[in-house]
C-alpha positions in Angstrom: -1.0 -0.1 -37.4 -0.9 -2.2 -34.2 -4.5 -2.9 -33.3 -5.5 -4.3 -29.9 -6.7 -7.9 -30.0 -10.2 -8.7 -28.8 -8.6 -10.5 -25.9 -6.7 -7.4 -24.7 -9.8 -5.3 -25.0 -11.9 -7.9 -23.1 -9.3 -8.0 -20.3 -9.4 -4.2 -20.1 -13.2 -4.3 -19.9 -13.1 -6.9 -17.2 -10.5 -4.9 -15.2 -12.6 -1.7 -15.4 -15.9 -3.5 -14.7 -14.3 -4.8 -11.4 -13.4 -1.2 -10.3 -15.1 0.7 -7.6 -16.2 4.2 -8.4 -13.2 5.7 -6.6 -10.8 3.5 -8.5 -12.3 4.3 -11.8 -12.4 8.0 -11.1 -8.7 7.9 -10.0 -7.7 6.0 -13.1 -9.7 8.4 -15.3 -7.9 11.4 -13.8 -4.6 9.6 -14.6 -5.6 9.1 -18.2 -6.7 12.7 -18.6 -3.4 13.9 -17.1 -1.4 11.7 -19.5 -3.4 13.0 -22.5 -3.0 16.6 -21.4 0.7 16.2 -20.9 1.1 15.2 -24.5 4.2 13.4 -25.8 2.4 10.1 -26.5 2.3 8.6 -30.0 -0.9 8.6 -31.9 -1.4 4.9 -31.1 -0.8 5.5 -27.4 -3.1 8.5 -27.3 -5.9 6.5 -28.9 -5.4 3.7 -26.4 -5.5 6.2 -23.6 -8.7 7.8 -25.1 -10.4 4.4 -25.3 -9.5 3.6 -21.7 -10.7 7.0 -20.6 -14.1 6.4 -22.4 -14.4 3.0 -20.7 -13.5 4.5 -17.3 -16.0 7.4 -17.7 -18.7 4.9 -18.6 -17.9 2.9 -15.4 -18.1 6.0 -13.3 -21.4 6.9 -14.9 -22.8 3.4 -14.3 -21.8 3.8 -10.6 -23.5 7.2 -10.4 -26.6 5.9 -12.1 -26.8 3.0 -9.7 -26.5 5.3 -6.8 -29.2 7.6 -8.3 -31.6 4.6 -8.7 -31.0 3.5 -5.0 -31.7 7.0 -3.8 -34.9 7.2 -5.9 -36.0 3.9 -4.6 -35.4 5.0 -1.0 -37.2 8.3 -1.3 -40.7 6.8 -1.7 -40.1 4.5 1.3 -39.0 7.5 3.4 -42.0 9.6 2.2 -44.5 6.8 3.2 -42.8 6.1 6.6 -42.6 9.8 7.4 -46.3 10.5 6.8 
């Protein structure tokens, strides 16, 4: 089995960490499309799955950050609106 090295995995993590929400979402759609199309080897499918998981986590982190910002802005709006 040809396992990824820690360096390759780190490079992928750094690449994904630098993505905007829109970039990560677009890349995730591409991964899902590739997996649904089939035809990839088991090794390729596993690599796609791992990338998809990392991209989904990146999207979730962006959404959670946006949720926190909205929650922080609401009390300020409530106080200024009273």
